[in-house]
C-alpha positions as YAML, in Angstrom:
chain: A
units: angstrom
residues:
- id: 1
  name: MET
  ca: [90.98, 116.93, 85.51]
- id: 2
  name: LEU
  ca: [90.81, 118.80, 82.27]
- id: 3
  name: GLN
  ca: [92.65, 118.03, 79.52]
- id: 4
  name: GLY
  ca: [91.76, 120.31, 76.32]
- id: 5
  name: GLY
  ca: [88.69, 121.18, 77.94]
- id: 6
  name: THR
  ca: [87.05, 117.38, 78.66]
- id: 7
  name: VAL
  ca: [87.55, 115.54, 82.00]
- id: 8
  name: ALA
  ca: [90.44, 113.25, 81.57]
- id: 9
  name: GLU
  ca: [89.38, 109.45, 82.46]
- id: 10
  name: ARG
  ca: [90.97, 108.15, 85.25]
- id: 11
  name: LYS
  ca: [90.93, 104.27, 85.87]
- id: 12
  name: HIS
  ca: [89.81, 102.74, 89.19]
- id: 13
  name: THR
  ca: [92.05, 101.18, 91.74]
- id: 14
  name: GLU
  ca: [89.48, 98.29, 92.91]
- id: 15
  name: VAL
  ca: [89.91, 98.07, 96.62]
- id: 16
  name: ALA
  ca: [88.28, 95.39, 98.97]
- id: 17
  name: VAL
  ca: [87.82, 96.85, 102.29]
- id: 18
  name: GLY
  ca: [86.92, 94.64, 105.86]
- id: 19
  name: ILE
  ca: [85.22, 96.01, 108.54]
- id: 20
  name: LEU
  ca: [85.85, 93.75, 111.12]
- id: 21
  name: VAL
  ca: [83.11, 93.84, 114.12]
- id: 22
  name: ARG
  ca: [83.26, 91.95, 117.30]
- id: 23
  name: ALA
  ca: [80.39, 90.88, 119.45]
- id: 24
  name: ASP
  ca: [80.43, 93.94, 121.48]
- id: 25
  name: GLY
  ca: [80.27, 96.21, 118.19]
- id: 26
  name: ALA
  ca: [83.87, 97.64, 118.25]
- id: 27
  name: MET
  ca: [85.13, 97.97, 114.91]
- id: 28
  name: LEU
  ca: [89.11, 97.14, 114.14]
- id: 29
  name: LEU
  ca: [91.04, 100.34, 112.25]
- id: 30
  name: SER
  ca: [94.49, 100.15, 111.76]
- id: 31
  name: THR
  ca: [96.79, 102.78, 110.54]
- id: 32
  name: ARG
  ca: [98.62, 103.27, 107.11]
- id: 33
  name: PRO
  ca: [101.90, 101.70, 107.20]
- id: 34
  name: PRO
  ca: [105.41, 103.93, 106.49]
- id: 35
  name: GLY
  ca: [105.74, 104.96, 103.00]
- id: 36
  name: LYS
  ca: [102.33, 104.57, 101.64]
- id: 37
  name: PRO
  ca: [100.05, 107.61, 100.72]
- id: 38
  name: TYR
  ca: [98.25, 109.11, 104.01]
- id: 39
  name: ALA
  ca: [100.64, 107.33, 106.16]
- id: 40
  name: GLY
  ca: [99.47, 107.56, 109.86]
- id: 41
  name: TYR
  ca: [96.10, 107.76, 108.67]
- id: 42
  name: TRP
  ca: [93.54, 105.57, 110.35]
- id: 43
  name: GLU
  ca: [91.65, 103.32, 108.07]
- id: 44
  name: PHE
  ca: [89.53, 99.86, 107.81]
- id: 45
  name: PRO
  ca: [92.28, 97.07, 106.51]
- id: 46
  name: GLY
  ca: [91.98, 96.00, 103.22]
- id: 47
  name: GLY
  ca: [93.87, 96.22, 99.81]
- id: 48
  name: LYS
  ca: [93.73, 96.00, 96.13]
- id: 49
  name: LEU
  ca: [92.05, 93.35, 94.14]
- id: 50
  name: GLU
  ca: [94.75, 91.66, 91.67]
- id: 51
  name: ALA
  ca: [94.02, 90.16, 88.17]
- id: 52
  name: GLY
  ca: [91.33, 87.86, 88.46]
- id: 53
  name: GLU
  ca: [90.58, 88.05, 92.14]
- id: 54
  name: THR
  ca: [87.20, 88.50, 93.85]
- id: 55
  name: VAL
  ca: [86.22, 90.90, 96.40]
- id: 56
  name: GLU
  ca: [86.34, 88.13, 98.87]
- id: 57
  name: GLN
  ca: [89.88, 86.56, 97.71]
- id: 58
  name: ALA
  ca: [91.38, 89.77, 97.63]
- id: 59
  name: LEU
  ca: [90.15, 90.47, 101.07]
- id: 60
  name: ARG
  ca: [90.96, 87.29, 102.71]
- id: 61
  name: ARG
  ca: [94.50, 87.55, 100.92]
- id: 62
  name: GLU
  ca: [95.17, 91.03, 102.13]
- id: 63
  name: LEU
  ca: [94.09, 90.70, 106.03]
- id: 64
  name: ILE
  ca: [96.42, 87.75, 106.05]
- id: 65
  name: GLU
  ca: [99.27, 89.79, 104.67]
- id: 66
  name: GLU
  ca: [98.58, 92.79, 106.73]
- id: 67
  name: LEU
  ca: [97.16, 91.24, 109.96]
- id: 68
  name: GLY
  ca: [97.84, 87.45, 110.22]
- id: 69
  name: VAL
  ca: [94.20, 86.43, 110.42]
- id: 70
  name: THR
  ca: [91.78, 84.41, 108.39]
- id: 71
  name: ILE
  ca: [88.59, 85.99, 107.87]
- id: 72
  name: GLY
  ca: [85.05, 83.75, 107.79]
- id: 73
  name: PRO
  ca: [82.25, 84.96, 105.04]
- id: 74
  name: ALA
  ca: [82.68, 88.50, 103.17]
- id: 75
  name: ALA
  ca: [80.22, 89.64, 101.23]
- id: 76
  name: VAL
  ca: [80.14, 93.28, 99.82]
- id: 77
  name: TRP
  ca: [77.85, 95.90, 101.72]
- id: 78
  name: LYS
  ca: [78.56, 98.81, 100.39]
- id: 79
  name: VAL
  ca: [80.58, 100.08, 97.33]
- id: 80
  name: THR
  ca: [82.03, 103.62, 97.10]
- id: 81
  name: GLU
  ca: [84.22, 105.54, 95.20]
- id: 82
  name: HIS
  ca: [86.89, 108.25, 96.68]
- id: 83
  name: ASP
  ca: [89.12, 110.32, 94.34]
- id: 84
  name: TYR
  ca: [92.22, 110.89, 96.21]
- id: 85
  name: PRO
  ca: [94.97, 112.85, 94.72]
- id: 86
  name: HIS
  ca: [97.30, 109.71, 94.25]
- id: 87
  name: ALA
  ca: [94.49, 107.16, 92.96]
- id: 88
  name: LEU
  ca: [90.77, 106.71, 91.93]
- id: 89
  name: VAL
  ca: [89.36, 104.54, 94.32]
- id: 90
  name: ARG
  ca: [86.13, 102.25, 94.31]
- id: 91
  name: LEU
  ca: [85.78, 100.62, 97.74]
- id: 92
  name: HIS
  ca: [84.24, 97.31, 98.23]
- id: 93
  name: TRP
  ca: [83.11, 97.31, 101.79]
- id: 94
  name: CYS
  ca: [82.64, 94.25, 103.41]
- id: 95
  name: LYS
  ca: [81.09, 93.20, 106.80]
- id: 96
  name: VAL
  ca: [83.08, 90.48, 108.81]
- id: 97
  name: SER
  ca: [82.33, 88.99, 112.38]
- id: 98
  name: GLU
  ca: [84.33, 85.90, 111.99]
- id: 99
  name: TRP
  ca: [88.22, 85.45, 112.05]
- id: 100
  name: THR
  ca: [90.92, 83.11, 113.33]
- id: 101
  name: GLY
  ca: [94.20, 83.98, 114.15]
- id: 102
  name: ALA
  ca: [96.17, 86.19, 116.43]
- id: 103
  name: PHE
  ca: [96.29, 90.20, 115.11]
- id: 104
  name: GLU
  ca: [99.72, 90.92, 114.12]
- id: 105
  name: MET
  ca: [100.67, 94.08, 112.60]
- id: 106
  name: ARG
  ca: [102.90, 92.89, 109.49]
- id: 107
  name: GLU
  ca: [103.36, 96.28, 107.94]
- id: 108
  name: GLY
  ca: [104.33, 98.28, 110.83]
- id: 109
  name: GLN
  ca: [100.96, 99.74, 111.22]
- id: 110
  name: THR
  ca: [98.91, 100.19, 114.66]
- id: 111
  name: MET
  ca: [95.76, 98.81, 115.20]
- id: 112
  name: ALA
  ca: [92.73, 100.02, 117.54]
- id: 113
  name: TRP
  ca: [89.45, 98.43, 118.53]
- id: 114
  name: GLN
  ca: [86.71, 101.31, 118.15]
- id: 115
  name: GLN
  ca: [83.19, 102.20, 119.03]
- id: 116
  name: MET
  ca: [81.34, 105.45, 117.46]
- id: 117
  name: PRO
  ca: [82.35, 107.82, 118.27]
- id: 118
  name: LEU
  ca: [86.13, 107.10, 117.20]
- id: 119
  name: SER
  ca: [88.59, 108.01, 119.41]
- id: 120
  name: VAL
  ca: [91.28, 108.06, 116.41]
- id: 121
  name: ALA
  ca: [92.07, 110.64, 114.01]
- id: 122
  name: PRO
  ca: [92.80, 111.16, 111.25]
- id: 123
  name: VAL
  ca: [90.91, 109.10, 109.63]
- id: 124
  name: LEU
  ca: [90.86, 108.57, 105.60]
- id: 125
  name: PRO
  ca: [88.49, 110.54, 103.88]
- id: 126
  name: GLY
  ca: [87.20, 107.42, 101.74]
- id: 127
  name: ALA
  ca: [86.04, 105.87, 105.12]
- id: 128
  name: TYR
  ca: [83.68, 108.96, 106.07]
- id: 129
  name: PRO
  ca: [80.14, 107.97, 104.18]
- id: 130
  name: VAL
  ca: [80.85, 104.15, 105.57]
- id: 131
  name: LEU
  ca: [81.56, 105.62, 109.12]
- id: 132
  name: GLN
  ca: [77.99, 107.99, 108.84]
- id: 133
  name: TRP
  ca: [76.15, 104.55, 107.81]
- id: 134
  name: LEU
  ca: [77.41, 102.40, 110.63]
- id: 135
  name: ALA
  ca: [76.75, 105.34, 113.22]
- id: 136
  name: GLU
  ca: [73.06, 105.45, 111.53]
- id: 137
  name: GLU
  ca: [72.65, 101.97, 111.62]
- id: 138
  name: ARG
  ca: [73.52, 102.33, 115.49]
- id: 139
  name: GLY
  ca: [71.10, 105.39, 115.98]
- id: 140
  name: GLN
  ca: [74.28, 107.44, 116.28]
- id: 141
  name: GLN
  ca: [75.45, 110.86, 115.14]
- id: 142
  name: VAL
  ca: [79.06, 110.80, 113.79]
- id: 143
  name: SER
  ca: [81.29, 113.98, 113.51]
- id: 144
  name: LEU
  ca: [84.38, 113.66, 111.16]
- id: 145
  name: ASP
  ca: [85.54, 117.12, 111.16]
...
């Protein structure tokens, strides 16, 4: 964005994102709830950090609120940024392999366990780099066109 010939500063929205991975390597994706930007797009679950929260605390709270599950340990794996029209987000990606509770879609979203290549679309553009890294870790190619 240009204002008077300079780039306008946009404040980052800090977001904790969980890559929940089952023992068979399948990853949990869910749809964006109705009424939110990009409603119906597939994403990894998570949400905004609240004041004073760590990434792990925010992810733990968000997954209880959204999915009804309590996660085990979660540490930041990668950090990416994506500039959406509605927000400039800094995404803190955490791989999670332990959780308890039954999955409940508490925001009217849909969930799907996915292997690479994904069979769901469209996927939020901010997830593309992470999907590429996950595919590379597994020695796979991924096309996100």
